[in-house]
C-alpha positions in Angstrom: 26.4 -52.8 -10.7 27.3 -50.2 -8.1 29.1 -47.3 -9.5 31.4 -47.1 -6.5 32.7 -50.6 -7.4 34.1 -49.4 -10.8 37.7 -48.1 -10.5 37.9 -44.5 -11.5 41.6 -43.9 -11.2 44.6 -45.6 -12.5 48.2 -46.4 -11.7 49.9 -48.0 -8.6 48.9 -45.1 -6.4 45.2 -45.6 -7.0 43.0 -47.6 -4.6 43.0 -50.4 -7.1 46.8 -50.3 -7.6 47.3 -50.3 -3.8 45.0 -53.3 -3.4 46.8 -55.2 -6.1 50.2 -54.4 -4.6 49.0 -55.7 -1.2 47.5 -58.8 -2.9 50.8 -59.5 -4.7 52.6 -59.7 -1.4 50.4 -62.5 -0.1 51.7 -66.0 -1.0 49.4 -67.7 -3.5 47.5 -64.5 -4.3 49.6 -63.0 -7.0 47.5 -61.8 -9.9 47.7 -63.8 -13.2 47.1 -60.9 -15.6 48.4 -57.4 -16.1 45.9 -54.7 -16.9 46.9 -51.6 -18.7 44.3 -49.4 -17.1 41.7 -50.8 -14.6 39.3 -47.9 -15.0 39.2 -48.3 -18.8 38.7 -52.1 -18.7 36.0 -51.7 -16.0 34.2 -49.1 -18.0 34.4 -51.2 -21.1 32.9 -54.2 -19.2 30.2 -52.0 -17.9 29.3 -50.7 -21.3 29.2 -54.2 -22.8 27.3 -55.8 -20.0 24.1 -56.1 -22.2 25.9 -57.5 -25.2 25.2 -61.1 -26.0 28.5 -62.8 -26.6 29.9 -64.1 -28.8 29.6 -60.8 -30.6 31.2 -59.5 -33.8 33.6 -56.6 -33.7 31.1 -54.3 -35.5 28.5 -54.8 -32.7 31.0 -54.2 -30.0 32.2 -51.0 -31.6 28.6 -49.8 -32.1 27.9 -50.2 -28.4 31.0 -48.3 -27.4 30.5 -45.5 -30.0 26.9 -45.0 -28.9 27.7 -45.0 -25.2 28.1 -41.8 -23.2 31.5 -40.1 -23.3 34.0 -41.3 -20.8 37.7 -40.8 -20.0 39.9 -42.4 -22.7 37.0 -43.4 -25.0 39.0 -42.4 -28.0 42.0 -44.5 -26.9 39.8 -47.5 -26.3 38.1 -47.1 -29.7 41.4 -46.8 -31.4 42.6 -50.1 -29.8 39.4 -51.9 -30.7 39.4 -50.6 -34.3 42.8 -52.4 -34.8 41.2 -55.8 -33.8 40.6 -58.5 -36.3 37.1 -58.5 -37.8 35.8 -61.6 -36.0 33.5 -62.5 -33.2 34.7 -62.2 -29.6 33.6 -64.6 -26.9 33.4 -62.1 -24.1 35.0 -59.0 -22.5 38.0 -61.0 -21.5 38.6 -62.2 -25.1 38.1 -58.7 -26.3 40.4 -56.9 -23.8 43.2 -59.5 -24.2 43.0 -59.3 -28.0 43.1 -55.5 -27.9 46.2 -55.5 -25.6 44.3 -53.9 -22.7 45.0 -57.0 -20.6 48.1 -59.2 -20.8 48.2 -62.8 -19.6 
């Protein structure tokens, strides 16, 4: 994965936010999900890229805890710690369950 492809800013004024606003104005291109923070979700996906899913909550938390520090790491860990103790089918299942992505 190329680092420059991972969003590093957030909000509607960020490059990602500007792209989404343009995409939403094109008929048939409206996004289907709402993401709380694109940079957090992208970083989480990057950290978990080597995890074999389905994976239990404990394994996911272990990967994130042992990863390098990154912006909002404590916030993400707090959200994931509130999850049910079960296996998750992938990053999408994880982020939706944690409330980081809304369908």
